[in-house]
C-alpha distance (Angstrom), angle and dihedral (degrees) to the residues before:
residue distance angle dihedral
M1 . . .
S2 3.80 . .
R3 3.81 89.9 .
F4 3.80 89.5 55.7
S5 3.79 88.8 51.7
E6 3.80 89.5 52.7
V7 3.80 90.2 54.5
K8 3.80 92.2 46.9
N9 3.80 92.8 48.0
L10 3.79 92.2 48.9
V11 3.80 92.7 50.4
M12 3.80 92.6 45.8
S13 3.81 91.4 49.0
L14 3.81 88.8 59.1
E15 3.80 95.5 52.5
G16 3.80 95.4 92.6
D17 3.79 93.1 48.6
F18 3.81 91.1 48.8
E19 3.80 90.0 54.2
K20 3.81 92.9 46.3
F21 3.79 92.1 49.7
Y22 3.80 100.9 42.1
D23 3.80 100.1 33.4
K24 3.81 101.9 33.2
G25 3.80 102.2 24.0
N26 3.81 94.0 -123.6
Q27 3.82 104.7 170.1
A28 3.82 95.1 -163.0
A29 3.80 89.0 56.4
G30 3.81 87.8 53.6
T31 3.78 89.4 56.9
R32 3.80 90.3 51.3
V33 3.81 90.1 48.5
R34 3.80 91.0 52.5
K35 3.82 91.4 49.6
G36 3.79 91.3 47.4
M37 3.78 91.8 49.7
Q38 3.81 90.0 51.0
D39 3.82 89.0 51.4
L40 3.81 88.8 49.5
K41 3.80 90.7 51.0
N42 3.80 91.2 51.1
L43 3.80 92.3 47.1
A44 3.80 90.7 49.1
Q45 3.80 90.4 51.7
E46 3.81 91.2 50.9
I47 3.80 90.5 51.0
R48 3.80 91.9 47.6
T49 3.81 89.9 52.9
E50 3.82 91.8 48.6
V51 3.80 91.9 49.7
Q52 3.80 92.2 48.0
D53 3.82 92.3 48.4
K54 3.79 92.0 48.3
K55 3.80 91.9 47.1
N56 3.80 92.2 50.0
A57 3.80 92.7 46.9
E58 3.80 92.3 61.9
């Protein structure tokens, strides 16, 4: 479950930047959102690989 916590923490850490970008139009916050979403994508791919490896090992 620690991997799930990593995903949750990453998403929650982006909340402020999402608000700044969408509600206030802060362009720098948009850049941080894009970086955070890329990190989320990479984390998701790592988790998918782990799950697949574990499934195939059984």
